[in-house]
N, C-alpha and C positions, 0 to 999 in steps of 0.2 A: 214301167221300165225307167231306169235312172242312168243317165249319161252325164258325166262331169258335174254331178251335183244337181242336175235338172231332172225333175220327175215329170213324166208325160201322163196327161189325163185326156181321154177322148170323150166327147159327148156327141149325141146325134138327136137333135130336138124334133126332127121331122122324118123319123125312120119308117113310119107306116101310115096306113089309111084305115086302120081298124075303127069300127064304131060299136061300142058296147050296146047290148040289146036295148037298154033303157032309152037310148038316144036315136035308135034307128028310124022311128017315125018322122023325125024332122028332115031326114034325107030322102024320104020316099019320093021317087020321081027325079032325083038329082044325083043318081049313082054315078053318072059320067063325071061329075065334079070330083068325086072321091077318087076316081081313077086318073085324074089329071094331075098336073104339077101343083095345082092348088090343094089337092088332098094330101100330098106327101112329096118328099124329095126322091124322085125316081132313082133307083139303083144304089142309094146311099146306105141302106141298112146292111146289105150283103157286104159292101165294101168296108163298112165300119167294123163289122164282126171279124172280117178277114184281117184288117189292119191291126186290130187289137190283139188278135192271136199271134200275128207275125211279130209285133213289137213287144208282146207280153205287157200290154198296157191296160189299165182298167178302163171300162167303157160304160157310160150311161146312155141308154138308147130308149127313146120313146116310140111306141108303135100306134098309139091312138091318133087319129087324124087331127091335123092342125085346124081343120074346119070346125072342130068342137071348141078347142081353146088353143091359142097360139103360145106355145111354151117359150118362144124366142122373143116375146114382147113383154114390156113392163106392165104392171097393173095400171089401168087407166088409159093405156094406149088404144087408139080407135080400132086397131086391128086385132086386139086381144080376142075378140069374138067375131066370128064370120056372120054373114047375113042369115045363116041358118041357126046359129046359137044365140045371136043378139036379140032375137025376138022372144027368147025364153023369159019366164018370170025371174025377177031378181034373185029369189031364193034358189032357183035352179042353176042360175049362172054361178052363184056362190058355191053351190054344191059341186059344179064342174071344177072350180078352182081348188076346192078341198080334196077332190078325188084325184086329180091329175096334175094340175099346175103346181100347187104348193109342194107336194111330196117330191116331184121331180127336181125342182129348182133347189129345194132345201137339201136334197141328197147330194147334188153337185157341189153346193157351197160347203157342206160338211166335209166332203172328200177333198176339196181344195185345201181347206184349213188343216186337215189331217196330214196331207202330203207336205204342206209347208212346214208343219211342226217336225216332220220326220226328216225332210231332205233340204229344207231351206228355200228352194225355188221350184216353181211349177210352170210347165208349159201346157196350157189347156188349149187343145185344138178342137173346135166345134165344127163338125163335119156336115156339109150341105151339098146339094146339087141344084143347078139352075136350068130353067127351060131354055132351049137354044134360041127361041124367038118369043118376044113378049110385046104385045100390042103392035105387031107388024115390024118390030125392030129386031134384026138379027144380032145376037150377042157375039161379039168378036173376041172370043177367048176360049181356050180349053180349060184353063185353071185360073181361079181367082184367089188371091191371098189377101185377106182383110185384116187390118190392124189399126190401132190408133196412132196417127202420125206424131202426136204429142208425147208418146211413150217410146223413148229412144231404143230400149231393148227390143220391143216388138218390131219396130222398123228395121233394126239391124238384123233380127232373126229372119224376117221376110225377105230382105235383100239377099241374105245368104241362101235361103231356100230357093228363091227365084234363080240365082246364079247357078246353083246346083242342078236345078231342073233344065237350065239352058245347056248344061253339059251332059244331060242324060241321053238315053238311046234314041229319042224322038225329038223332033223340032216342035215341042208344044208351045202354043201361044199362051204365055203366062202374064197376067196383068195384076198389079197391086191395087187394092181398094176398088175392085171391079168384079162383078157388075153392081156391087153395092158399096157404100162407104163403110169403112171399118169402125168409124165412130158412131154409126147410127144405132138406134135402140136395139138391144139384143141381150142375150144371157151374159155374154162376156162383158158387155158394157156395165151391167150391174155388178159383176165381180170386180171390175176395175175400180169401182167406187169403194169396195170393201177391202181390197188387198193392195199393197204398195207396188209401184211400177218396177222396182228393182227385184221383186220376189215373184210377182205373178205376171205371166205373159198370156194374154188372151188373143188367140188367133182363130179366125174363121176360114176354113178351107172350102172353096166352092168349085165343084166339078161340073163341066158342061154335060147335061143329060144326053146329048147326042151319042156319047161314048157308051154308056150302059145300054142305050136303046139299040145301038148297032151291035154291041157285044163283040165276040170274036177276039182276034189277036190284038186289035187296037185297044180295046177296053182292058185286056190283061196287061198290056205294056204300060198303059197309063197308071193302073193301080200299082204295078211293080215300081215304076219310076217315082211315084209319090212316096211309097214306102221307103225306098232307098235314100231319096233326097231328104226326107224328113229326118231320118236317122242321122244322116250326115250333118244336117243343120243343128241337131241336138248335141252332137259331139263337139261342134265348134262353139257352142254357146257357153 
């Protein structure tokens, strides 16, 4: 979708907890980890598909569990492989990168470059969800908007988006650069190094998993409000 010369691209790095057959033995006895927030971002895949259809935006969605290889971390990052895949032989870890990591990230990079060539500017929203409580600490937000504070267009976009959410149908608790820093290592961080700040906006949207876990009207309202306010922020950009 293009609004005012800004093309929207969606990605979802933690959409599923699938384990291809070759790798199933390393998770034997640890199935509960795959079903937890460590295995995938709860609720985000369905939301991502719905949002892409609603806004007629292209979507890149990964469904293999992040516990095999973490698509949202750079090569060499200590969290690139989990405790389950880190113990594999180097040749097998390399094979994981060749099978899942490299194709996904290269596809997103190519798509950004294509949209920039066609439309001049791209707003890339990387979709995530976060566990309501981590290590005994309750996360105090419904929605997190992550961006690089040094990139003025990203900051301005998120301020507009936050203000629009404040005027939406519910009193959502929206925090910027929470529960993670927007400048921390991620796919959008890599893309910021490749594409200029005036043409590429890399935003990470974080939704509290309490809402998809609860389901019902609250989850439907949150999704609708995010859709409407994202669309409004794009129009104003």
